[in-house]
C-alpha atoms as one frame of an Amber mdcrd trajectory, in Angstrom:
protein
  -4.814  -3.791  35.881  -6.388  -4.485  39.119  -6.488  -6.906  42.269  -2.812
  -7.727  41.390  -2.072 -10.730  43.316   1.675 -12.183  44.720   1.902 -14.497
  41.789   0.782 -13.246  38.140  -0.023 -14.697  35.173   0.328 -12.060  31.842
  -0.828 -13.144  28.435   1.340 -10.882  25.956   0.341 -10.172  22.780   2.729
  -8.723  20.364   2.601  -7.308  16.696   5.097  -5.762  14.538   8.626  -7.092
  12.553   9.552  -9.762  15.729   9.235 -13.341  13.555  13.489 -13.576  12.006
  14.778 -11.090  13.880  16.149 -12.719  17.621  12.955 -11.911  18.998  11.621
 -15.215  21.017  15.254 -15.423  21.618  15.099 -11.695  22.985  11.970 -12.948
  25.155  13.546 -16.272  26.631  16.963 -14.830  27.830  15.085 -11.951  29.518
  12.015 -14.326  31.233  15.912 -15.647  32.676  16.974 -12.821  34.140  13.860
 -11.778  35.792  13.241 -15.211  37.080   9.885 -15.917  34.939   8.079 -18.740
  34.102   6.015 -19.371  30.763   6.144 -19.975  26.915   6.809 -18.312  23.590
   5.970 -18.369  20.469   5.442 -17.545  17.003   1.980 -17.282  15.384   0.349
 -15.632  11.875  -0.883 -12.782  14.539   2.935 -12.405  16.018   4.020 -13.317
  18.757   2.701 -14.817  21.932   3.608 -14.621  25.090   2.766 -16.024  28.988
   4.766 -15.164  32.035   4.672 -15.587  35.289   6.110 -14.036  38.418   5.785
 -11.522  40.656   4.046  -8.570  39.744   7.511  -5.879  39.786   8.785  -8.547
  37.947   6.618  -8.421  34.980   6.538  -5.215  34.896  10.710  -4.514  34.836
  10.239  -7.633  31.914   7.095  -5.583  29.857   9.334  -2.542  30.009  12.512
  -4.009  29.324  10.947  -5.618  26.263   9.698  -2.443  24.839  12.914  -0.483
  25.084  15.911  -3.208  24.327  14.051  -4.888  21.537  16.858  -6.939  19.182
  18.592  -4.147  16.338  16.075  -5.013  13.347  12.717  -5.528  15.663   9.467
  -2.991  16.054   7.035  -3.173  17.951   3.435  -2.344  16.024   1.488  -3.044
  19.583   1.874  -4.646  22.280  -1.416  -5.890  24.386  -1.368  -7.754  27.537
  -3.766  -9.442  29.920  -4.365 -11.011  33.306  -4.959 -15.337  32.925  -4.980
 -18.175  35.445  -1.636 -19.058  36.891   0.228 -22.213  35.647   2.607 -24.934
  37.368   5.467 -24.069  35.025   8.841 -25.500  35.750  10.723 -22.795  33.303
  10.798 -20.651  30.365  10.595 -22.277  26.932  10.067 -21.320  23.075   6.681
 -23.601  21.917   6.167 -24.713  19.042   4.985 -22.233  16.568   0.998 -21.997
  15.533  -0.857 -21.624  12.584  -4.270 -19.707  12.815  -5.651 -17.708  10.305
  -5.804 -14.256   8.922  -1.696 -13.781   9.801  -1.412  -9.915  10.134   2.592
 -10.133  11.982   5.273  -8.118   9.579   7.708 -10.008   7.831  11.483  -9.123
   8.251  12.668  -7.448   5.075  16.658  -9.069   4.262  19.195  -7.658   6.461
  22.593  -6.930   5.257  25.301  -9.206   7.107  26.387  -8.305  10.810  29.457
  -7.580  12.065  29.284 -10.824  14.234  29.190 -13.054  11.247  31.613 -10.951
   9.721  34.256 -11.621  11.489  33.283 -15.231  11.557  33.518 -15.074   8.006
  36.759 -14.054   7.652  38.531 -16.160  11.100  40.505 -19.193   9.613  39.514
 -20.857  13.024  35.206 -20.976  13.106  34.015 -23.344  11.029  31.745 -20.831
   9.094  35.200 -19.384   7.713  34.520 -18.417   4.409  31.361 -19.630   4.182
  29.081 -18.125   1.882  25.459 -17.989   3.104  26.587 -17.440   7.105  24.087
 -15.403   9.342  22.668 -15.472  12.506  19.174 -14.273  13.783  20.552 -10.032
  13.449  21.047 -10.703   9.783  20.537 -12.677   6.631  17.814 -13.897   4.156
  13.810 -12.983   5.097  11.355 -11.777   2.713  13.137 -13.367  -0.125  13.170
 -16.856   1.171   9.523 -16.914   3.007   6.858 -19.088   1.707   4.117 -19.057
   4.895   4.091 -17.292   8.289   5.220 -17.698  11.004   8.189 -17.697  10.307
   9.822 -21.049  10.683  12.525 -23.083   8.744   9.620 -25.453   7.838   7.909
 -22.491   5.762  11.158 -21.151   4.213  13.184 -22.180   1.399  15.757 -23.385
   3.838  13.377 -26.815   4.718  15.691 -28.630   2.024  18.350 -28.386   4.082
  18.629 -30.650   7.537  20.683 -29.279  10.291  23.941 -31.133  11.330  24.820
 -31.425  14.441  26.856 -28.354  15.395  24.148 -25.830  13.592  20.991 -27.881
  15.598  22.907 -27.112  18.903  23.171 -23.622  18.034  20.030 -23.345  17.006
  18.688 -24.819  20.339  20.721 -23.318  22.565  18.984 -19.759  23.798  22.674
 -18.453  25.124  23.795 -18.888  21.206  23.247 -15.921  18.743  21.832 -18.963
  16.175  19.055 -19.419  18.699  15.983 -20.460  16.345  17.635 -18.665  13.874
  15.726 -19.991  10.369  18.268 -19.646   7.523  21.349 -21.229  10.215  23.466
 -23.507   8.387  27.351 -24.416   7.280  29.621 -25.954   5.143  28.318 -29.514
   5.617  24.500 -29.182   6.824  23.226 -25.952   4.382  23.131 -24.223   0.555
  26.373 -23.965  -0.911  27.413 -22.707  -4.522  28.632 -23.964  -7.928  30.230
 -22.537 -11.255  29.465 -22.892 -14.449  30.317 -21.654 -17.736  26.408 -20.769
 -20.471  26.985 -24.042 -22.335  26.227 -25.121 -18.399  29.606 -27.559 -17.785
  30.889 -27.042 -13.751  34.167 -25.399 -14.141  35.966 -25.814 -10.222  35.291
 -27.153  -6.702  36.455 -23.575  -5.819  33.632 -20.970  -7.511  34.798 -18.172
  -5.560  38.479 -18.168  -6.713  37.329 -19.108 -10.592  34.465 -16.304 -10.343
  37.884 -13.542  -8.991  40.055 -14.968 -11.299  37.514 -14.328 -14.254  36.420
 -10.913 -13.086  40.497  -9.784 -13.156  39.916 -11.183 -16.990  37.814  -9.199
 -17.421  34.970 -11.619 -18.058  31.418 -11.188 -17.168  30.170 -13.010 -14.613
  25.978 -13.765 -13.553  25.555 -13.963  -9.558  22.506 -15.394  -7.910  22.273
 -13.558  -4.942  19.761 -12.741  -2.602  16.693 -11.710  -4.282  18.246 -12.471
  -7.681  21.060 -12.577  -9.878  22.947  -9.847 -10.723  25.113  -9.474 -13.725
  28.927  -8.711 -12.447  32.275  -7.036 -14.115  35.021  -5.269 -12.623  33.700
  -2.051 -12.887  37.338   0.312 -13.659  37.835  -2.525 -16.867  36.601  -0.096
 -19.498  36.725  -2.808 -21.916  34.704  -5.201 -19.681  31.899  -2.781 -19.090
  31.423  -1.556 -22.293  31.194  -5.166 -23.892  28.502  -5.886 -21.066  26.606
  -2.613 -22.279  26.238  -4.194 -25.498  25.395  -7.232 -24.798  23.023  -6.339
 -22.523  21.299  -3.896 -24.828  21.398  -1.295 -22.063  24.026   1.374 -23.983
  23.626   4.481 -21.829  21.521   4.570 -18.549  24.035   4.862 -15.507  25.035
   0.831 -13.819  25.068   0.394 -10.414  28.177  -0.584  -8.428  29.700  -2.733
  -5.294  32.855  -1.596  -3.278  33.932  -3.202  -0.442  34.229  -0.267   2.565
  33.953   2.982   3.055  37.466   3.774   1.854  36.789   2.815  -1.469  33.721
   4.498  -2.251  35.703   7.367  -0.998  38.156   7.423  -3.196  35.260   7.427
  -6.318  33.051  10.407  -4.635  32.389  12.697  -2.312  30.975  11.149   0.328
  29.161  13.041   2.983  28.227  11.959   6.366  24.591  11.446   5.097  25.461
   9.442   2.058  27.439   7.237   4.859  24.532   6.517   6.668  22.302   5.668
   4.051  25.443   3.089   2.568  25.500   1.750   6.103  22.275   0.565   6.994
  21.285  -2.472   7.324  18.872  -2.340   4.263  21.883  -1.712   2.220  20.692
  -0.039  -0.943  22.207   1.838  -3.810  23.241   5.054  -3.324  23.519   8.194
  -5.666  26.137  10.078  -4.412  28.355  13.217  -6.278  31.001  11.631  -8.153
  34.714  12.950  -7.897  35.901  14.476 -11.480  38.769  12.309 -11.519  38.408
   8.168 -11.036  39.368   4.989 -12.033  36.255   4.097 -12.857  35.573   3.091
 -16.410  34.152   5.982 -18.279  31.364   4.252 -19.815  29.885   3.131 -16.035
  28.021   6.729 -16.143  27.823   9.072 -18.935  27.211  12.105 -18.691  26.023
  12.188 -15.160  27.557  13.698 -12.247  26.021  11.054 -10.002  27.420   7.451
  -9.109  25.491   4.376  -7.601  27.330   2.856  -4.761  26.103   0.216  -2.224
  27.978  -1.634  -0.324  28.130  -5.909   0.208  24.727  -7.403   1.743  26.004
 -10.733   1.954  28.795 -12.874   2.986  29.520 -13.894  -0.619  29.826  -9.717
  -1.852  32.221  -9.785   1.153  33.947 -12.498  -0.275  34.459 -11.318  -3.670
  34.928  -8.441  -2.953  37.764  -8.155  -0.328  40.942  -8.013  -1.119  39.859
  -8.253  -4.804  38.103  -5.045  -6.064  38.188  -1.426  -5.451  34.039  -2.111
  -7.390  32.232  -4.017  -9.267  29.342  -3.667 -11.611  26.387  -5.095  -9.810
  23.546  -4.544 -12.472  20.225  -6.291 -12.647  20.685 -10.072 -13.794  18.244
  -9.489 -16.834  17.453  -8.705 -20.380  17.312  -4.664 -20.751  13.649  -4.254
 -19.310  12.538  -7.951 -17.863  12.112  -8.912 -14.626  15.855  -9.890 -13.109
  16.160 -13.491 -13.196  16.093 -15.552  -9.861  15.982 -19.353 -10.553  19.201
 -20.942 -12.330  17.890 -22.648 -15.157  16.208 -19.220 -15.934  18.917 -17.457
 -15.760  20.920 -19.868 -17.739  17.877 -19.518 -20.551  17.799 -15.886 -20.567
  21.689 -14.901 -19.690  23.473 -17.021 -21.498  23.991 -14.936 -24.404  25.399
 -12.108 -21.667  27.165 -13.653 -19.091  30.852 -15.744 -19.571  30.861 -17.851
 -16.467  27.249 -18.369 -13.719  27.970 -18.367 -10.105  24.889 -20.298  -8.688
  23.388 -21.607  -5.335  20.874 -23.986  -4.811  18.943 -22.256  -2.238  15.713
 -21.015  -3.715  14.580 -17.362  -3.861  10.834 -16.989  -3.834  10.703 -13.744
  -4.012  12.133 -11.677  -6.857  13.297  -8.543  -5.436  15.663  -5.593  -7.155
  18.062  -3.508  -5.424  16.625  -0.475  -3.555  17.970   3.026  -5.014  18.028
   6.424  -2.412  19.695   9.407  -2.413  19.964  12.281   0.069  18.667  15.793
  -0.207  18.503  18.792   1.656  15.062  17.837   2.882  16.719  13.955   3.879
  16.356  11.027   2.499  14.748  10.271  -0.827  13.670   6.621  -1.902  14.416
   5.997  -5.791  13.382   2.465  -5.619  11.881   0.898  -2.752  12.526  -2.966
  -2.978  15.030  -4.866  -1.127  15.719  -3.970   2.673  12.689  -1.685   2.464
   9.754  -4.522   1.457   7.385  -5.366   2.808   7.551  -3.290   6.066   4.310
  -1.184   5.914   2.890   1.693   5.749   0.526   3.055   7.771  -2.974   4.837
   7.264  -4.652   7.176   9.868  -7.664   5.283   9.841  -8.643   1.530   8.846
  -9.556   0.335   5.692 -13.058  -1.388   5.855 -12.402  -4.132   3.585  -9.175
  -5.752   2.680  -8.162  -3.791  -0.150  -6.005  -4.408  -3.249  -3.967  -1.271
  -5.615  -2.228  -2.727  -9.293  -0.467   0.589  -9.140   0.275   2.208 -12.542
   1.823   1.162 -15.829   5.611   2.461 -15.292   7.785   1.450 -12.479   4.817
  -0.390 -11.635   4.626  -1.888  -7.485   0.776  -3.307  -6.227  -0.310  -2.289
  -2.478  -2.523  -4.757  -0.386  -4.327  -2.977   2.931  -6.040  -4.380   5.767
  -6.829  -2.857   8.771  -4.100   0.486   9.291  -1.550  -0.988   6.852  -0.586
  -0.750   3.719   1.363  -3.340   2.513   3.567  -2.110  -0.586   5.205  -4.811
  -3.327   8.292  -4.419  -4.097   9.708  -2.485  -7.544   8.387  -4.554 -10.236
   9.090  -2.213 -13.257   7.662  -1.687 -16.253   4.606  -4.073 -17.459   5.489
  -3.863 -21.258   6.069  -7.557 -21.822   5.152 -11.531 -20.632   7.481 -11.326
 -18.232   6.925  -8.410 -16.083   3.118  -9.574 -16.090   3.753 -12.830 -15.052
   5.866 -11.135 -12.006   2.900  -8.733 -11.606   0.764 -11.793 -10.725   3.235
 -13.292  -8.767   3.453 -11.137  -6.472   0.140 -10.437  -6.389  -1.096 -14.101
  -5.232   2.509 -13.771  -2.771   1.406 -11.070  -1.375  -1.837 -12.788  -0.590
  -1.049 -15.737   0.849   1.517 -15.101   2.886  -0.234 -11.823   4.799  -3.507
 -14.681   4.052  -5.552 -10.954   3.424  -7.876 -11.608   0.473  -9.132  -8.079
  -0.633 -12.709  -7.522  -1.029 -12.059  -4.676  -3.618  -9.935  -3.743  -5.803
  -7.880  -0.225  -6.728  -6.654   0.444 -10.464  -5.542   3.461 -13.099  -7.918
   4.925 -14.317  -6.026   4.201 -18.262  -8.102   1.766 -19.761  -5.411   0.048
 -21.525  -3.319   0.293 -18.600  -2.104  -3.759 -18.422  -2.212  -3.814 -14.102
  -6.552  -1.699 -15.390  -7.307  -5.217 -17.375  -5.701  -7.118 -14.796  -7.836
  -5.963 -12.003 -11.170  -5.645 -14.123 -11.027  -9.085 -15.396 -10.708  -9.929
 -11.523 -14.159 -10.819  -9.661 -13.948  -8.251  -7.088 -15.770  -5.000  -6.934
 -13.508  -2.139  -8.416 -12.613   1.128  -7.866 -10.590   3.048 -10.764  -8.798
   6.201  -9.904  -7.191   9.120 -11.635  -3.398   9.286 -11.573  -2.469  12.433
 -10.735  -4.985  12.211  -7.824  -4.047   8.589  -7.380  -0.383  10.853  -6.559
  -1.970  13.633  -4.330  -3.475  10.863  -2.291   0.112   9.126  -1.979   1.692
  12.104  -0.818  -1.138  12.599   2.044  -0.769   8.557   2.765   2.766   9.488
   3.252   2.521  11.979   5.859  -0.718  11.083   7.675  -2.368  13.771   6.649
  -6.609  13.879   5.399  -6.809  16.835   5.089  -6.977  19.020   1.947  -4.339
  20.358   0.177  -2.775  21.804  -2.943  -1.192  19.021  -4.811   1.319  20.180
  -7.412   1.863  16.750  -9.387   4.410  17.105 -12.359   5.322  14.290 -13.877
   5.587  12.150 -17.478   2.244  10.990 -17.809  -0.646   9.852 -16.796  -4.475
   9.133 -18.399  -6.958  12.205 -17.494 -10.353  12.799 -16.190 -11.027  14.572
 -19.491  -9.166  11.708 -21.420  -6.359  14.039 -22.377  -2.732  13.390 -20.817
  -2.289  15.015 -17.875   1.372  15.663 -16.061   1.570  19.134 -14.958  -1.507
  19.353 -12.432  -1.800  21.577  -9.728  -4.994  19.917  -7.608  -7.060  20.637
  -4.691  -8.102  17.711  -2.377  -7.664  14.712  -0.665  -8.251  10.822  -0.602
 -12.142  11.719  -1.141 -11.957  13.710  -3.416 -10.125  15.984  -5.821 -10.673
  19.391  -8.370  -7.970  20.836 -11.224  -6.747  24.310 -10.110  -4.337  24.725
 -12.883  -2.520  23.012 -15.576   0.502  23.472 -18.317  -1.774  24.804 -21.302
  -1.730  21.691 -23.529   0.486  20.703 -26.707   0.444  18.410 -29.381   2.234
  15.754 -28.458   2.957  14.633 -32.320   3.219  10.744 -32.948   2.212   9.794
 -29.559   4.403   7.838 -27.733   7.093   8.171 -30.314   7.355  11.955 -28.848
   8.731   9.889 -25.732  11.420   8.395 -26.992  12.423  11.515 -29.909  12.163
  14.006 -27.560  12.754  16.806 -30.453   9.478  15.703 -32.025   8.173  17.566
 -28.523   9.995  20.845 -29.310   9.712  21.018 -32.650   5.654  20.934 -31.150
   6.705  23.605 -28.514   8.168  25.498 -31.740   5.123  25.218 -34.067   2.884
  26.593 -31.425   5.496  29.844 -31.279   6.284  30.563 -34.331   4.518  28.097
 -36.408   6.247  27.083 -39.028   8.927  29.097 -39.600  11.579  27.007 -39.124
  13.829  30.173 -39.030  12.399  31.258 -35.445  13.918  27.671 -34.884  17.519
  26.875 -32.796  19.365  26.134 -35.617  21.806  23.517 -33.776  18.056  21.406
 -34.055  17.421  22.365 -37.646  20.739  20.993 -38.416  20.226  17.582 -36.328
  17.159  16.682 -37.501  17.321  18.011 -40.974  15.018  20.544 -42.925  12.986
  17.800 -44.605  12.474  15.791 -41.793  11.076  18.925 -39.028   8.521  19.730
 -42.526   6.824  16.512 -42.606   6.273  16.934 -38.753   5.050  20.107 -38.592
   2.605  19.014 -41.100   1.714  16.121 -38.784   1.122  19.183 -35.873  -0.397
  21.208 -38.242  -3.058  18.691 -38.849  -3.528  16.970 -35.554  -2.450  13.562
 -36.948  -1.939  11.002 -34.087  -1.158  14.416 -31.842  -2.393  13.600 -28.833
  -2.623  16.774 -26.544  -0.584  16.711 -23.121   0.131  18.752 -20.243   2.742
  16.951 -19.395   5.820  18.555 -17.166   8.061  16.247 -18.236   7.643  16.261
 -21.994   8.230  19.820 -21.420  12.059  19.040 -19.877  11.869  16.512 -22.870
  11.790  20.001 -25.525  14.010  22.549 -23.737  16.451  19.220 -23.778  16.112
  18.988 -27.150  16.357  22.935 -28.106  19.710  22.815 -26.527  21.361  19.935
 -27.835  21.427  17.723 -24.853  19.271  14.957 -25.989  17.335  14.236 -28.941
  17.332  10.593 -28.545  16.540   9.253 -25.506  17.953   5.573 -24.630  15.680
   5.311 -21.037  12.831   6.108 -19.146  13.341  10.311 -18.771  17.119  10.447
 -20.186  16.984  14.220 -21.396  15.262  15.608 -18.284  18.115  14.042 -16.386
  21.091  15.650 -19.070  19.592  18.594 -18.957  19.242  18.720 -14.903  23.190
  17.758 -15.494  23.158  20.342 -17.524  22.161  22.918 -15.299  24.431  21.952
 -12.661  26.976  24.370 -11.467  25.976  27.381 -13.260  25.990  30.984 -11.089
  22.101  31.272 -12.715  21.608  28.748  -9.252  22.221  31.296  -6.691  21.142
  34.891  -8.259  17.090  33.828  -9.483  14.408  34.001  -7.729  12.269  37.036
  -9.030   8.426  36.111  -9.375   7.267  34.550 -12.450   5.992  37.022 -15.117
   2.949  36.878 -16.197   0.038  38.094 -17.635  -2.709  36.273 -17.079  -4.507
  34.341 -13.891  -3.064  31.851 -12.085  -5.496  29.246 -12.817  -6.421  26.995
 -15.656  -4.247  26.379 -18.447  -0.654  28.258 -17.792   1.189  29.012 -21.239
   4.856  28.936 -21.173   5.312  30.180 -24.036   7.499  32.850 -22.278   9.605
  30.156 -21.155  10.333  28.812 -24.663  10.913  32.509 -25.783  13.563  32.619
 -23.418  15.509  28.793 -24.227  14.443  30.325 -28.122  16.775  34.193 -27.810
  19.339  32.930 -25.204  20.920  30.496 -27.632  20.319  33.535 -30.165  22.655
  35.198 -27.783  25.076  32.575 -27.720  24.511  31.927 -24.069  25.890  29.132
 -22.403  23.960  26.011 -22.083  24.314  25.489 -18.861  22.930  28.754 -17.932
  20.218  28.425 -20.517  18.839  24.981 -18.511  19.887  26.244 -15.198  17.877
  29.987 -16.205  14.664  27.208 -17.628  14.570  25.777 -14.210  14.201  28.032
 -12.033  11.609  30.206 -13.916   9.758  26.836 -14.378   9.815  26.411 -10.550
   8.783  29.810  -9.694   5.155  29.429 -12.596   5.087  26.750  -9.795   5.057
  28.625  -7.174   3.009  31.905  -8.087   0.526  29.466  -8.940   0.612  27.873
  -5.733   0.351  31.234  -4.170  -2.924  31.866  -5.881  -4.641  28.755  -4.547
  -3.330  29.445  -1.367  -5.322  33.076  -1.805  -8.299  31.515  -3.354  -8.902
  28.101  -1.434  -7.300  29.334   2.496  -5.319  26.200   2.088  -1.492  26.125
   3.572  -0.549  22.596   3.128   1.573  22.203  -0.742   1.683  18.157  -1.532
   4.407  17.455  -4.403   4.526  14.387  -5.942   5.058  12.646  -9.145   7.871
  11.560 -11.224  10.173  15.084 -11.846  10.566  15.481  -8.169  13.075  13.151
  -8.435  15.147  15.799 -10.804  17.277  17.120  -7.346  17.874  20.515  -8.620
  13.937  21.449  -9.560  13.021  20.032  -6.308  15.489  21.316  -3.653  14.359
  25.052  -5.381  10.787  24.478  -4.936  11.332  22.939  -1.968  12.801  25.626
  -0.197  11.129  28.324  -1.965   7.727  26.817  -0.913   9.240  27.117   2.772
  10.129  30.062   2.634   7.158  31.223   1.299   5.340  29.557   4.718   3.963
  26.558   3.682   3.610  23.680   4.902   5.451  21.081   2.488   4.574  17.597
   2.380   7.058  15.362   0.507   7.458  11.594   0.202   9.270  10.001   3.296
   8.302   6.137   3.200   8.371   5.135  -0.928   9.365   7.013  -4.159   7.790
  10.228  -5.125   7.526   8.662  -9.369   4.466   6.042 -10.044   6.057   3.445
  -7.453   4.133   4.824  -5.176   0.633   4.732  -7.011  -0.392   2.043  -4.999
  -0.696   3.645  -1.908  -2.200   6.281  -3.577  -5.284   3.746  -4.769  -5.981
   2.210  -1.576  -6.648   5.404   0.093  -8.489   6.502  -2.133 -10.656   3.364
  -2.882 -11.017   3.432   1.273 -12.090   6.980   1.279 -14.296   6.178  -1.550
 -15.423   3.086   0.760
């Protein structure tokens, strides 16, 4: 700055996560420390500060502003310039302004902070046992926001008028609740109620009755931060089994909540890295290696070496759990495959056949938001499901998009995304778009993002698959559209996640995706970037008998691979498979395969895992997505093969084009004939397949000179397969790009669609 006078006034414009995190009170107090005058206000672009005083104090103020932020605040950009002096008498927080084109960042929901937790259990505090206690450092944010700027009138808290005591805190700059928008207490804020599944109110003490019901083994539907949970005592086998029966969730693992780290230590092998994830303000579900013998009911998790645990993140959770339970099931409050319920009436209607008791509250949830799921790996934390705590924090692109873009994602694990400038705002996990309720949630989420961020898209991106509901939605909109091949979107997604615009070797492995040639892809080695790609190598296409039926019945894929290798000679097939399925049913399906009746071709790596799982007798019928592959991975854990198998994949052909897996299948069958253990065969299959891909990636590097390899697709959620492949590629001196900010499965697809559409604008 030039010509600074003895008294100077600056206008400072700040963008980032600076609303709903105590930023304005922080600025107010900081201005007082430096004897500066002026004002601070929220606006749709972030926070605007006008500040006046001695130049050296302004410099010190700005330095401290950037270095000593409130715990959950984040500055994206900070620009300042000199403006004319004014005659302020002090420093004030002005009423928020509202103009067009909101660009500020909304804070994610934040877990209860230590200060509020201390007050919650202090009998002398006026908020003692108040289930909605919060301050500027914690509490609901994204799930209660209707519009920007983030002020009480634009949240679901607008229904609750502050009492005198809460108003005094709200207006006191020295108070922790100064301008805390969800501020409330027993007298003026939201409240709890309890009713049975017929709607009859039960008691004046909702928490006590809820605890009593859970102790008795009953199922409770509890309204939380981003929706309802179905809750039972995780140590009560009868209660857990009954929850599974009523919810029709028969085998998929159930998430749990424990009161503290000590409780989780009793159930899991808890590493320091796991503790760090559990204690993060996002409070995700963390997948942790389980102990062999615990008090957890056996039906919580079947045939899986991991428990999914989270810590309490709302005051209500703490009140229910503390001194009452070692662990509670906290699974999404929905009928199987439908979105999580958020409204009291909606929950009473949809969950009355599941829950015995409903713990309700009257603070409206404006955006349904599931719990996020993460895990640790040797390469760092990996996000499995990105939702509460992460959303709506943006992903940053290398370059600005020319015009705002809406991306509609895929069909499974759907998320949508809205891009403007360099920022991409991904929605929370929406789920599988296979029913009208889920599709309604999809459309609601698009509207909410557009309204809240005040971004109107000028281009819409979607998948190439003509039958995806997300694609059909995109094509109905009155906007130019850009269709992106599924695996190209995966490649572009991991490149964008790493802010890379260079060409890379993309190893994209998943269950299904509509290929450019009209077949089903899923085991792909691509060369390209966001702008374009070419298909370098792929798994040799195999028939998928029965189409989508083969996804739910892995034995069908097993027979397809076996037929390719041994034709119809059933005597060569694994006899456990023959006994389980039956000769008659096998012969009928072999006829379907030989005549190519309803048997589309697929290069899917996911279907290959399914086939081997069925051959080994691990999973013939899948009751949830990727169950066969997950159980195959669980079987492989602990085998000595994991530390001894390093040889290159032996092949008799050039590692480009269609890659045969006949040798892998033959090895599985011959190993079964030699009566080798299933765990040994499973682990050798994992590593042999990984070595096949490593050989192909090396061949691509020799041919193209590209040294970066990008990994994406749902198969990389297989920790055993991923970690071996990741380590070996690093040993071969590749630059390995993996997902860090979003899931490797289709939950990150929308980012890739944005990147591809932007590169081709």
